[in-house]
C-alpha positions as semicolon CSV with decimal commas, in nm:
position;residue;x (nm);y (nm);z (nm)
1;X;-0,360;0,546;0,624
2;X;-0,413;0,516;1,000
3;X;-0,498;0,836;1,189
4;X;-0,300;0,845;1,516
5;X;-0,532;1,119;1,644
6;X;-0,859;0,927;1,621
7;X;-1,054;0,907;1,946
8;X;-0,980;0,537;2,005
9;X;-0,606;0,592;1,962
10;X;-0,633;0,866;2,225
11;X;-0,829;0,635;2,456
12;X;-0,563;0,363;2,416
13;X;-0,295;0,620;2,510
14;X;-0,508;0,729;2,812
15;X;-0,538;1,081;2,674
16;X;-0,917;1,046;2,692
17;X;-1,082;0,853;2,977
18;X;-1,322;0,565;2,927
19;X;-1,529;0,334;3,144
20;X;-1,323;0,017;3,106
21;X;-1,471;-0,330;3,110
22;X;-1,148;-0,517;3,036
23;X;-0,794;-0,430;2,931
24;X;-0,469;-0,612;2,872
25;X;-0,159;-0,542;2,662
26;X;-0,340;-0,620;2,335
27;X;-0,706;-0,520;2,372
28;X;-0,937;-0,271;2,539
29;X;-1,311;-0,303;2,602
30;X;-1,514;-0,009;2,732
31;X;-1,870;0,116;2,753
32;X;-2,000;0,320;2,459
33;X;-2,082;0,679;2,558
34;X;-2,393;0,669;2,333
35;X;-2,535;0,322;2,402
36;X;-2,777;0,166;2,155
37;X;-2,904;-0,076;2,421
38;X;-2,888;-0,145;2,794
39;X;-2,540;-0,295;2,745
40;X;-2,318;-0,150;2,472
41;X;-1,945;-0,218;2,489
42;X;-1,679;-0,138;2,233
43;X;-1,384;-0,373;2,183
44;X;-1,065;-0,254;2,015
45;X;-0,730;-0,411;1,941
46;X;-0,440;-0,193;2,050
47;X;-0,267;-0,217;1,714
48;X;-0,296;0,052;1,449
49;X;-0,568;-0,075;1,216
50;X;-0,830;0,138;1,046
51;X;-1,100;-0,118;0,972
52;X;-1,181;-0,490;0,961
53;X;-0,986;-0,558;0,640
54;X;-0,684;-0,372;0,778
55;X;-0,701;-0,573;1,103
56;X;-0,720;-0,907;0,920
57;X;-0,458;-0,823;0,656
58;X;-0,191;-0,685;0,887
59;X;-0,215;-0,931;1,177
60;X;-0,152;-1,300;1,217
61;X;-0,405;-1,571;1,296
62;X;-0,296;-1,588;1,660
63;X;-0,366;-1,216;1,712
64;X;-0,703;-1,240;1,538
65;X;-0,799;-1,547;1,743
66;X;-0,688;-1,381;2,068
67;X;-0,897;-1,072;1,993
68;X;-1,214;-1,269;1,923
69;X;-1,153;-1,496;2,224
70;X;-1,143;-1,179;2,435
71;X;-1,468;-1,065;2,273
72;X;-1,625;-1,392;2,391
73;X;-1,470;-1,352;2,738
74;X;-1,627;-1,005;2,767
75;X;-1,963;-1,138;2,642
76;X;-1,949;-1,395;2,924
77;X;-1,830;-1,135;3,177
78;X;-2,129;-0,915;3,089
79;X;-2,367;-1,210;3,134
80;X;-2,482;-1,202;2,771
81;X;-2,383;-1,548;2,648
82;X;-2,707;-1,720;2,747
83;X;-2,954;-1,435;2,691
84;X;-2,814;-1,326;2,355
85;X;-2,628;-1,031;2,211
86;X;-2,533;-0,865;1,887
87;X;-2,182;-0,811;1,748
88;X;-2,147;-0,528;1,499
89;X;-1,845;-0,421;1,301
90;X;-1,892;-0,122;1,073
91;X;-1,632;-0,075;0,801
92;X;-1,585;0,233;0,586
93;X;-1,809;0,530;0,519
94;X;-2,092;0,333;0,355
95;X;-2,075;0,078;0,637
96;X;-2,138;0,347;0,896
97;X;-1,792;0,343;1,056
98;X;-1,753;0,661;1,260
99;X;-1,408;0,607;1,415
100;X;-1,125;0,498;1,183
101;X;-0,989;0,234;1,422
102;X;-1,114;-0,125;1,392
103;X;-1,366;-0,206;1,665
104;X;-1,659;-0,428;1,749
105;X;-1,978;-0,333;1,926
106;X;-2,114;-0,582;2,180
107;X;-2,479;-0,498;2,231
108;X;-2,734;-0,670;2,455
109;X;-2,902;-0,677;2,792
110;X;-3,249;-0,639;2,641
111;X;-3,447;-0,769;2,342
112;X;-3,290;-0,611;2,036
113;X;-3,548;-0,711;1,777
114;X;-3,460;-0,668;1,413
115;X;-3,321;-0,316;1,440
116;X;-2,977;-0,257;1,296
117;X;-2,768;0,005;1,479
């Protein structure tokens, strides 16, 4: 069950401010308030989806493709395509998901090594 009061839902509704990188009618990308690296951006679809499985199962291929194309656009916008970056999607309690709204972390801007955050 999707929680309409999770922090990302509130950010989408502009009830909580964020430092936006990119936004359109379907997606929002913004800087993480607790960055794990020099560059740490969160990307969220604006549909109600709790986790990765929920996002894939309740959307169509066009929506999924558009979301990940926007992820790549933001990677390029941040200047990370050539130097490298990490994409992380946590799903569920054991996967370390802290906010019950599907999201990806785009992390880079420095050598990340083997650490997993």
